[in-house]
C-alpha positions in Angstrom: 137.8 42.7 176.0 139.1 45.3 173.7 138.9 45.7 170.0 141.6 46.6 167.6 143.1 50.0 168.7 142.6 51.2 165.2 139.0 50.1 164.6 136.5 52.9 165.3 132.8 52.3 165.2 132.1 55.8 164.0 132.8 54.7 160.4 129.6 53.1 159.1 129.6 53.3 155.4 132.3 51.0 154.1 132.0 51.5 150.3 130.3 54.8 149.9 132.6 56.7 152.3 135.8 55.1 151.1 135.1 55.5 147.4 133.6 59.0 147.7 136.7 60.1 149.7 139.1 58.7 147.2 137.2 60.2 144.3 137.1 63.6 146.0 140.9 63.6 146.6 141.5 62.5 143.1 143.1 59.1 143.7 140.6 57.0 141.8 139.1 57.6 138.4 135.3 57.6 138.1 135.5 54.4 136.1 137.1 52.5 139.1 134.0 53.2 141.1 131.9 51.8 138.3 133.9 48.6 138.2 135.0 48.7 134.5 138.8 48.7 134.9 140.9 45.5 135.1 141.5 43.9 138.4 145.1 43.7 139.5 146.4 41.2 142.0 149.0 42.4 144.5 152.5 41.0 144.4 155.3 41.8 146.9 153.4 44.7 148.5 149.9 44.4 150.0 147.0 46.1 148.1 146.3 48.3 151.2 149.9 49.6 151.3 149.9 50.2 147.5 146.7 52.3 147.9 148.1 54.1 150.9 151.2 55.0 149.0 149.0 56.8 146.5 147.2 58.9 149.1 148.3 62.5 148.6 147.1 64.2 151.8 148.1 63.2 155.3 144.7 64.2 156.6 143.1 61.8 154.1 145.5 59.1 155.3 144.3 59.6 158.8 140.7 59.4 157.9 141.1 56.3 155.8 143.3 54.6 158.4 140.6 55.1 160.9 137.9 53.9 158.5 139.7 50.8 157.4 140.8 49.8 160.9 143.9 48.4 159.3 146.7 50.9 159.5 148.8 52.2 162.3 149.7 55.8 161.2 152.1 58.1 163.0 152.5 61.4 161.2 153.2 60.5 157.6 154.5 56.9 158.2 152.7 53.6 158.4 153.7 50.5 160.5 154.8 47.6 158.1 156.2 44.1 158.5 158.8 43.5 155.8 159.8 39.9 155.0 163.4 39.5 153.8 164.1 37.6 150.6 167.3 36.2 152.2 169.0 38.5 154.7 167.0 40.7 157.1 170.0 42.9 157.7 170.5 43.5 154.0 166.9 44.4 153.8 167.2 46.8 156.7 170.1 48.5 154.9 167.8 49.1 151.9 164.9 50.3 154.0 166.7 52.9 156.2 167.5 55.2 153.3 163.8 55.1 152.5 163.1 56.7 155.8 162.3 53.6 158.0 162.0 54.6 161.7 161.4 52.9 165.0 162.5 49.6 163.4 163.2 46.2 164.9 164.8 43.1 163.3 163.9 39.6 164.4 165.2 36.7 162.3 163.8 37.2 158.8 161.4 40.0 159.5 162.0 43.8 159.8 159.2 45.9 161.4 159.0 49.6 161.5 157.4 52.9 160.3 157.9 53.8 156.7 156.9 57.1 155.1 153.9 56.7 152.8 155.9 58.4 150.0 158.4 55.5 150.1 155.9 52.7 149.6 156.2 52.9 145.8 159.9 52.2 146.1 159.4 48.8 147.8 158.7 47.0 144.5 162.3 47.6 143.3 164.0 46.1 146.4 165.6 42.7 145.6 166.2 42.2 149.3 162.4 42.3 150.0 160.2 39.2 149.6 156.9 40.7 150.8 155.6 43.7 152.7 152.3 43.9 154.6 150.6 46.4 157.0 151.1 45.3 160.6 147.7 44.8 162.2 147.2 43.7 165.8 144.5 43.5 168.4 144.5 43.3 172.2 142.3 40.9 174.0 141.0 43.1 176.2 146.3 50.1 195.6 143.3 52.1 196.1 141.5 49.6 193.8 140.4 46.2 195.0 140.6 43.2 192.6 137.7 40.8 192.8 139.9 38.1 191.1 141.8 37.7 194.4 138.8 36.0 195.9 137.7 34.1 192.8 141.1 32.5 192.5 141.5 31.9 196.3 144.6 34.1 196.4 143.7 35.3 199.9 143.7 31.6 201.1 147.1 31.1 199.5 148.5 34.2 201.2 147.1 33.1 204.6 148.4 29.5 204.4 151.7 30.0 202.7 152.7 33.7 203.3 153.2 34.3 199.6 153.2 37.6 197.7 155.5 37.0 194.7 158.6 38.4 196.4 161.7 37.7 194.4 159.9 37.1 191.1 159.9 39.5 188.1 156.9 39.5 185.7 157.4 40.9 182.2 154.4 42.3 180.4 153.8 42.9 176.7 150.9 45.0 175.4 150.3 48.2 173.5 151.6 50.9 175.8 152.3 51.6 179.5 152.2 55.4 180.1 151.3 57.3 177.1 148.0 58.6 178.6 145.8 58.5 175.6 143.0 56.4 176.9 139.9 57.8 175.2 137.4 56.6 177.8 138.3 59.3 180.2 136.6 62.7 180.2 138.4 65.9 179.3 141.7 66.6 177.6 143.9 66.0 180.7 144.4 62.4 181.8 144.7 62.1 185.6 145.3 58.4 185.5 149.0 58.2 184.6 151.7 55.9 186.1 152.6 58.6 188.7 149.0 58.5 190.0 149.2 54.7 190.3 152.3 55.0 192.4 150.7 57.6 194.6 147.6 55.5 195.1 149.6 52.4 195.8 148.2 50.5 192.8 151.7 50.1 191.3 155.2 50.2 192.6 157.6 53.0 191.7 160.2 50.8 190.1 158.5 49.3 187.1 161.2 48.7 184.4 159.9 50.0 181.1 162.2 48.7 178.4 160.3 50.3 175.5 157.0 52.1 175.4 154.7 53.1 172.6 153.2 56.6 172.1 149.8 55.6 170.6 148.2 53.1 172.9 145.6 52.8 175.6 148.1 51.9 178.3 146.6 48.4 178.5 150.0 47.2 179.7 149.7 49.3 182.8 146.2 48.0 183.5 147.7 44.4 183.2 150.4 45.4 185.6 147.8 46.6 188.1 146.1 43.2 188.0 149.4 41.3 188.5 150.3 43.6 191.4 146.9 43.1 193.0 147.5 39.3 193.2 151.2 39.4 193.8 152.2 42.7 195.4 155.7 41.5 196.1 156.7 41.1 192.5 159.0 43.2 190.3 157.4 44.4 187.1 158.8 45.0 183.6 157.2 46.2 180.4 157.9 46.2 176.7 155.6 47.3 174.0 154.4 44.7 171.5 152.9 47.3 169.1 155.8 47.9 166.8 155.2 45.0 164.4 156.0 41.3 164.4 159.7 41.8 164.8 159.2 44.3 167.7 156.9 41.9 169.5 159.3 38.9 169.1 162.3 40.9 170.1 160.4 42.3 173.1 159.9 38.8 174.4 163.7 38.2 174.2 164.5 41.6 175.7 162.2 40.9 178.8 163.9 37.6 179.3 167.3 39.2 179.0 166.2 41.8 181.6 165.5 39.1 184.2 161.8 38.3 183.7 160.9 35.1 185.5 157.5 35.0 183.9 156.2 36.8 180.7 152.6 37.6 179.8 151.0 39.2 176.8 147.6 40.1 175.4 148.4 41.0 171.7 147.7 39.1 168.5 149.0 40.1 165.1 146.3 39.0 162.7 148.9 37.8 160.1 150.5 35.4 162.5 150.4 31.9 161.0 147.5 29.7 161.9 148.9 26.3 160.8 152.7 26.9 161.4 154.9 28.6 163.9 155.7 32.3 163.1 158.5 34.4 164.5 156.6 35.4 167.6 155.8 31.7 168.4 159.5 31.0 167.9 160.4 33.7 170.4 157.9 32.2 172.9 159.6 28.8 172.4 163.0 30.3 173.0 162.2 31.8 176.4 160.3 28.7 177.3 163.5 26.7 176.7 165.2 29.1 179.0 162.8 28.1 181.8 160.6 31.1 181.6 156.8 30.4 181.7 154.9 32.4 179.0 151.2 33.3 179.5 149.1 34.6 176.6 145.5 35.7 176.3 143.5 33.1 174.3 141.4 35.7 172.6 137.9 37.1 172.7 136.4 35.7 169.6 134.6 32.6 170.8 133.8 30.5 167.7 133.4 33.5 165.4 135.0 31.5 162.6 134.4 29.2 159.7 136.6 26.2 158.7 136.5 23.4 156.2 138.7 21.6 153.8 138.5 23.1 150.3 135.6 21.3 148.6 135.3 22.0 144.9 131.7 23.0 144.2 132.2 22.5 140.5 131.4 26.2 140.0 133.9 28.5 138.4 133.5 32.2 138.9 134.6 34.4 136.0 135.3 38.0 136.9 134.0 39.0 133.5 130.6 38.4 134.9 130.7 41.6 137.0 133.7 43.6 135.7 135.0 44.6 132.3 137.7 42.1 131.9 138.2 39.6 129.1 136.2 36.4 129.7 138.2 33.6 131.1 141.2 35.9 132.1 140.5 35.9 135.8 138.7 32.9 137.2 138.4 31.0 140.5 137.2 27.5 141.4 134.7 28.1 144.2 134.5 26.3 147.5 131.3 24.5 148.4 130.0 25.8 151.8 127.1 23.3 152.0 128.2 20.4 154.3 125.4 18.2 153.1 124.4 16.8 149.7 123.6 20.3 148.3 126.0 22.7 146.6 126.4 26.3 147.8 129.4 28.3 146.6 128.3 31.4 148.5 128.1 32.0 152.3 125.6 34.6 153.5 126.9 36.9 156.2 124.2 38.6 158.3 125.6 41.9 159.6 123.3 44.3 161.5 123.3 47.9 160.1 126.4 49.7 161.5 128.1 46.5 162.6 131.0 45.0 160.7 132.5 41.8 159.3 136.3 41.4 159.1 137.4 37.9 158.1 141.1 36.8 158.0 141.4 33.6 156.0 144.4 31.2 156.2 144.8 27.6 155.0 147.1 24.7 155.7 150.1 25.7 153.7 153.8 26.6 154.4 154.4 30.1 155.7 157.4 31.8 154.1 160.6 32.1 156.2 164.0 32.2 154.4 165.9 30.9 157.4 163.4 28.8 159.4 164.4 29.4 163.0 167.6 31.1 162.2 169.9 28.2 163.1 171.9 28.7 159.9 170.8 25.4 158.3 170.5 27.0 154.9 167.0 25.5 154.5 164.7 27.9 152.9 160.9 27.7 153.5 159.3 27.9 150.1 156.1 29.5 151.3 152.5 29.0 150.2 151.8 26.7 147.2 148.1 27.7 146.8 146.6 31.0 145.9 143.2 31.6 147.5 141.0 34.6 147.7 137.9 35.9 149.6 135.5 37.1 146.9 132.9 39.6 148.3 129.4 40.0 146.8 127.0 42.8 147.7 123.4 42.2 146.5 124.8 39.4 144.2 127.4 41.5 142.5 131.2 41.2 143.0 132.4 44.3 145.0 135.9 45.2 143.9 136.2 47.8 146.7 136.3 45.0 149.3 138.5 42.7 147.2 142.1 42.3 148.6 143.7 40.2 145.9 146.9 39.1 147.6 149.2 36.9 145.5 150.1 34.0 147.8 152.4 31.6 145.9 155.8 31.7 147.6 154.6 34.0 150.3 152.1 33.6 153.1 148.7 31.6 153.0 146.5 34.6 153.9 143.7 36.6 152.4 141.3 39.3 153.8 138.8 41.9 152.7 140.3 45.2 151.7 138.2 46.8 154.4 135.6 45.7 156.9 132.2 45.1 155.4 129.7 47.3 157.4 126.1 46.2 157.4 123.5 48.3 155.5 119.8 48.1 155.8 118.2 46.2 152.9 121.6 44.9 151.7 122.6 41.3 151.2 126.3 40.4 151.7 127.9 37.1 150.7 131.4 35.8 150.2 132.9 33.0 148.1 136.2 31.4 148.7 138.0 30.9 145.4 141.0 28.8 144.5 142.9 30.9 142.0 145.8 28.5 141.5 147.6 25.6 143.2 146.3 22.5 145.0 143.2 22.6 147.2 144.3 22.8 150.9 143.3 20.2 153.5 142.0 22.9 155.8 140.9 26.5 155.6 139.7 28.8 158.3 138.8 32.4 158.6 138.3 34.3 161.9 136.0 37.3 162.1 137.9 40.1 163.9 135.1 42.7 163.9 133.8 41.2 167.2 130.4 42.6 166.4 128.3 39.4 166.1 128.1 38.8 162.4 126.2 35.6 161.7 127.8 33.3 159.2 125.8 30.8 157.3 127.4 27.4 157.9 129.7 29.1 160.3 130.2 30.6 163.8 131.4 27.2 165.0 135.2 27.0 164.5 138.1 27.6 166.8 139.6 31.1 166.9 142.7 30.6 169.0 145.9 30.7 166.9 149.3 32.3 166.6 151.9 32.5 169.3 149.4 31.5 172.0 149.4 28.2 170.2 153.2 27.8 170.5 154.0 24.3 171.8 157.7 24.1 172.2 158.3 22.9 168.6 161.1 25.2 167.5 164.7 26.0 168.4 166.1 24.8 171.7 162.6 24.0 172.9 162.2 21.2 170.3 164.1 18.7 172.4 163.3 20.1 175.8 160.3 18.3 177.4 159.9 21.0 180.0 159.6 23.8 177.4 155.9 23.9 176.3 155.6 27.3 174.5 152.7 29.3 175.7 150.0 28.8 178.3 146.8 30.1 176.7 144.3 31.6 179.1 140.6 31.8 178.7 138.4 34.2 180.7 135.6 33.8 183.3 133.8 36.7 184.8 134.7 36.9 188.5 131.0 37.3 189.4 130.2 33.8 188.0 132.7 31.9 190.1 132.2 29.8 193.3 133.6 32.6 195.5 130.6 34.7 194.3 128.0 32.1 194.4 128.2 30.4 191.0 129.4 26.8 191.3 130.6 25.4 189.0 132.0 28.6 187.4 130.9 29.8 184.0 133.2 30.7 181.0 132.7 34.0 179.3 130.8 33.3 176.1 133.3 35.4 174.1 136.4 33.4 175.3 138.2 31.9 172.3 138.1 28.2 171.5 140.9 26.0 170.3 142.4 23.9 168.9 144.4 24.9 165.8 146.4 22.1 164.2 150.0 22.7 163.1 150.7 21.2 159.7 154.1 22.6 158.8 157.4 23.1 160.6 159.4 26.4 160.2 161.3 25.0 157.3 158.1 24.3 155.3 158.2 20.6 155.9 154.8 19.0 156.5 154.5 17.0 159.7 153.5 13.4 159.3 150.3 14.2 161.2 149.1 17.6 162.2 150.0 18.6 165.8 147.1 19.4 168.0 147.9 21.3 171.2 145.5 21.2 174.1 144.6 25.0 174.1 143.6 26.9 176.0 145.1 25.2 179.0 143.4 27.1 181.8 140.9 29.9 182.6 141.3 32.8 184.9 139.0 35.6 186.0 138.3 38.9 184.3 136.2 42.0 185.0 138.3 43.2 187.9 138.7 46.8 188.9 141.5 49.0 187.7 142.1 52.7 188.2 141.4 53.7 184.6 140.9 50.8 182.2 138.5 50.4 180.4 134.8 50.3 181.2 132.6 51.1 184.2 130.1 48.4 184.9 127.7 49.5 187.7 125.5 46.5 187.2 128.0 43.8 188.0 129.6 45.5 191.0 128.7 48.1 193.5 131.5 50.5 192.8 132.1 52.9 189.9 135.7 51.9 189.2 136.5 50.8 185.7 136.4 47.1 185.0 138.9 45.3 182.8 137.2 42.5 180.8 138.5 39.9 178.4 141.3 37.4 178.2 143.6 40.4 178.3 142.7 40.6 182.0 142.7 36.8 182.6 146.2 36.2 181.4 148.0 38.6 183.9 145.9 37.1 186.7 147.2 33.6 185.7 150.8 35.0 185.5 150.5 36.5 188.9 149.5 33.1 190.4 152.5 31.6 188.7 154.6 34.2 190.5 153.3 32.9 193.9 154.2 29.4 192.8 157.7 30.4 191.8 158.2 32.2 195.0 157.9 29.0 197.0 159.5 26.8 194.4 162.0 28.5 192.1 162.8 25.2 190.4 159.4 24.9 188.7 159.7 24.5 184.9 157.2 25.9 182.4 155.6 22.5 182.0 155.4 22.0 185.8 153.7 25.4 186.3 151.2 24.7 183.6 150.4 21.2 184.9 150.0 22.4 188.5 147.7 25.2 187.4 145.6 22.7 185.5 145.4 20.4 188.5 144.3 23.3 190.7 141.4 24.2 188.4 137.7 24.0 189.1 136.0 22.4 186.2 133.9 24.7 184.0 130.7 23.1 182.6 129.1 25.9 180.6 129.2 29.5 179.3 127.5 32.6 180.6 125.3 35.2 179.0 126.4 38.2 181.0 127.5 41.3 179.2 128.2 39.4 176.0 128.0 41.1 172.6 128.0 37.9 170.7 124.6 36.4 169.7 126.1 32.9 169.9 127.9 30.6 172.4 125.8 31.8 175.3 124.5 29.3 177.9 126.4 26.5 176.1 127.2 23.3 178.0 130.8 22.2 178.1 132.0 18.6 178.7 133.4 17.6 182.1 137.2 17.6 182.4 139.4 19.3 179.8 137.7 21.0 176.9 138.9 23.3 174.1 137.0 26.3 175.5 138.0 26.5 179.2 140.9 24.1 179.3 141.1 22.4 182.7 139.0 25.1 184.3 139.2 28.1 186.7 142.6 28.1 188.4 142.9 28.3 192.2 145.9 29.9 193.8 145.9 28.0 197.1 145.8 24.6 195.4 148.4 25.7 192.8 150.8 26.8 195.6 150.2 23.7 197.6 151.0 21.6 194.6 154.3 23.5 194.2 155.6 22.5 197.6 155.8 19.6 200.1 156.9 18.7 203.6 159.6 16.5 205.0 159.6 15.7 208.8 162.7 14.1 210.3 162.3 12.2 213.6 164.9 10.8 216.0 164.3 7.7 218.2 166.7 5.9 220.6 165.5 2.3 220.9 167.2 1.6 224.3 166.9 5.0 225.8 166.8 3.7 229.4 170.3 2.2 229.0 171.7 5.1 226.9 173.2 8.4 227.9 170.8 11.4 227.5 171.3 14.7 225.7 173.2 13.3 222.8 173.1 15.4 219.6 172.7 13.3 216.4 174.0 15.2 213.4 172.3 15.1 210.0 173.5 16.3 206.6 171.4 17.1 203.5 172.4 18.7 200.2 169.3 20.8 200.0 168.1 21.0 203.6 171.5 21.8 205.1 173.0 20.5 208.4 171.0 20.1 211.6 170.9 17.9 214.7 168.3 16.2 216.8 168.2 14.5 220.2 166.1 11.5 221.2 162.4 12.1 220.5 163.3 15.2 218.6 161.9 16.2 215.2 162.6 18.8 212.5 159.9 19.9 210.1 160.9 21.3 206.7 157.7 22.8 205.2 157.1 24.6 201.9 159.9 22.7 200.2 160.0 22.9 196.4 158.3 19.8 195.1 159.5 17.8 192.2 163.0 18.0 193.6 165.3 15.4 195.2 166.5 15.6 198.8 169.2 13.3 200.2 169.2 12.9 204.0 171.8 11.0 206.0 172.9 10.7 209.7 176.5 10.9 210.9 176.6 7.8 213.2 178.4 8.4 216.5 180.8 5.9 218.0 179.2 3.3 220.2 175.8 3.9 218.5 174.2 1.8 215.8 171.8 3.2 213.2 169.3 0.3 213.3 166.7 1.8 211.0 166.3 4.8 208.6 162.9 4.7 206.9 160.5 7.3 205.3 156.8 7.2 204.6 154.8 9.2 202.0 151.4 10.4 202.8 150.3 10.4 199.2 152.5 7.5 198.1 153.7 9.6 195.2 157.2 10.4 196.5 160.0 8.0 195.4 162.1 7.0 198.4 165.5 5.2 197.9 168.0 4.0 200.5 171.5 5.6 200.6 174.3 5.2 203.1 173.0 6.0 206.6 169.8 7.6 205.2 167.4 8.0 202.4 167.0 9.8 199.1 163.6 11.4 198.5 162.1 12.5 195.1 159.5 14.8 196.7 156.1 14.7 195.1 153.8 17.8 195.1 151.6 18.3 198.2 153.2 15.3 199.9 154.0 14.9 203.6 157.0 12.6 204.0 158.0 11.5 207.5 161.5 10.0 208.0 162.4 8.2 211.2 166.0 7.5 212.2 166.3 4.9 215.0 169.6 4.4 216.9 170.6 1.8 219.5 173.2 2.6 222.2 176.0 0.0 222.5 178.3 0.8 225.5 181.1 -1.2 224.0 181.7 -3.1 227.3 183.7 -6.3 226.8 184.5 -9.1 229.2 186.7 -12.1 229.5 186.0 -14.9 231.9 188.5 -16.8 234.1 187.2 -20.2 235.2 187.5 -21.8 238.6 187.0 -25.5 239.3 187.7 -26.1 235.7 184.2 -25.7 234.4 184.7 -27.0 230.9 183.6 -25.0 227.8 182.5 -22.0 229.9 180.4 -19.7 227.8 179.6 -16.9 230.2 176.9 -18.7 232.1 177.4 -19.8 235.7 176.2 -23.4 236.2 176.1 -23.3 240.0 178.2 -26.2 241.3 179.2 -27.3 237.9 181.8 -29.9 239.1 179.8 -31.3 242.0 182.4 -30.5 244.7 179.9 -28.7 246.9 181.6 -25.4 246.3 179.9 -22.7 244.2 181.8 -21.9 241.0 183.4 -18.5 241.0 183.6 -16.3 237.9 186.0 -13.5 237.3 185.2 -10.9 234.6 187.7 -8.5 233.2 185.8 -5.5 231.7 187.1 -3.0 229.2 185.8 -0.1 227.0 183.2 1.1 229.4 181.2 4.2 228.2 181.7 7.5 229.9 179.8 8.0 233.1 179.3 5.8 236.2 180.2 2.2 235.6 178.2 -0.5 237.3 177.2 -4.1 237.0 173.8 -5.8 237.2 173.7 -9.4 238.1 170.5 -11.2 237.0 169.9 -14.7 238.2 167.8 -17.1 236.2 167.7 -20.1 238.5 165.0 -22.4 239.7 163.9 -19.9 242.3 164.0 -16.9 240.0 165.7 -14.7 242.5 165.5 -11.0 242.1 168.0 -8.9 240.2 171.0 -8.1 242.3 173.2 -5.1 241.6 176.8 -5.2 242.5 178.7 -2.0 242.5 182.1 -1.3 241.0 184.8 -2.6 243.3 186.0 -0.1 245.8 189.5 0.0 244.4 188.1 1.4 241.1 186.8 5.0 240.6 183.1 5.3 240.5 183.2 7.7 237.5 185.4 6.8 234.7 186.6 8.8 231.8 186.1 7.3 228.3 187.7 4.9 227.5 187.6 3.2 230.8 190.6 1.4 232.2 190.4 -2.3 232.7 188.3 -3.2 235.7 188.3 -6.5 237.5 186.1 -7.9 240.2 184.9 -11.2 241.5 181.3 -12.3 241.6 180.3 -15.4 243.6 177.1 -17.3 242.7 175.2 -19.5 245.0 174.3 -23.0 243.8 170.7 -21.9 243.3 171.8 -19.4 240.6 172.3 -20.9 237.2 173.2 -18.0 235.0 175.0 -14.7 235.2 173.8 -12.0 232.9 175.9 -8.9 232.4 
């Protein structure tokens, strides 16, 4: 579990520090700090960026960026997401002359670093709809990985000889090899990619498409976890830290570079909750291309509040606390009290030094000028309601924390201008105010401070949202039942799993809960009913060792190697198991992989209380079966691989083997299994076949042989078996053992004609003894043709009153004893005594 890269706990005085600093550098007049200037609501450019554009000193920018935890600053430039009014390329053409660097374009969004001095020019751009700071968090050899045992990976390796060979896993995170991880002592960082190669914890051929210079190399730590589980895989990396467009394009770039599986651990806080943003659309696109996408569910448990907007009947007038004309700026306040009472204020309990950082969204359209970019010309109109978080310290409106984003036509989002940091003896409350527009059906804010703030009426709502809630609703995925968007992964500490004595396993208390309903499509059209995805789908282990990332936990394991906690660690573990599955069955679709992982899972029935910073969700019971905290449960690699494959055994039987030639090769043909041959009593076993595939199996029938039966049986009864010419078609079900038996009968092709003596009428091949009563035994002459290759002989069997024994009469002397096929005509005479009533040939 890792907090925002840009949030630092050393900043502990949210208002005093910020205002004093701004006063000292001359940005704010004294009257601003006293709250007697008019409040201005932000339009087109976010309030934080407007303020940053006025900061005169780079050193002040760096201090405030660290303090606010909101801005990614490199030199004198800040990372921004720019939403195009119509054409992203036209917007880019306007931004480049302003100094935009390291940019990426994806559909209607441009992301990149813009000099602070250029922010003031954004208001004049007609090509720009809206600009907002880009804020994200991560949900986070010589080194052993305890997840191998907790997911039964060792069992899978032993049974099925799998290591991920032939599969490429693409990873998206902050950085791969910039070496700035602050948890290591000294100025030199000995834990770089080259060291991982030398220690055998990573291969030397990782494909880095794009790295980032300011991260903690969490992507490399994720790569180590994948490599521990599936050491045969190829690895690729692309940073997701360059803004929304960079993240979305990185997904596509990894797919284009040959990734068979993609995994990430990044969430941009401004991603839509109740609609699909551009990152979710990119996830859907690769899912439609058959690439499974795994995403960390998040580390925020239920640190959230949600409710429909309920009008409290209370109107807050800003003139109550600030010097503005009465009635000029007012909000209708939401009623937090779920009962019969009315409470327009929610008390937030924050321990001194801890923080509260809510991001509020509501069920409204999310602006996108081109929807999914298919050229339909349909423009998403954006939000229709304007809602604000109103902060109150000791009962008084605190303008320093007020964000004031104008939402109509843009995005349904509001936040605090900076984290509220708890102070001894201070009371902090928020109100949610409807400034204009209709009241939304659902509102939700998520606290991203991850420091355990207690919300009155809250701490009980889902926190999973964004691209890990992608469900195959956009683009080519919309009509593809096998494209499911993202597999969201929760986290369970490896030490509280059955492999380590905890059965059933326990979910980490911080693991994020779903679901988040989707109300609007990408064109701004409301769905008839909200779409609720079953997220997260699965849970995987965290807390495993890495060479460098990110905490040492001597209590939970005996070694001193760093342990990687959070859903950031769980997601790559799940992706690595998927690599083992794809190795044995490359035909698996994203839906099939997700379903088989869920079927493999051990049910999780509760949460843990180990090493959890949250004061809630510990030791909580979870319902049996699927739940919106752990999904289907803790995945097991051996079962998942088994469910990806099946076995077909082909057997050959000759029903009249005693009368048939031996050593005959019977040929079989199969579109998927290839050609092979079997002899009598032979069998061919085809193991680890890709399941959910169809196999046709047919015999080439030899001359003088008859295929009397071709039948298959299914051990599970799940495979669908259908007859085809000379064989069977098998729709092979997962983990099934199908046995197919082909039975042949030898027909030597001998034919005979009978000549009659003594005029036995209507002779039908039977000898009737003295049929005409002349006292002379009837004689029968047989003319034989088409005798099989080999020695030809006759067997005469009598079936008379005395049941005489079988008599064998050899081939006449004038004929050769060994005949080449086809045999010449043979003729001989057989004389029956009166006691013999029938001649059988």
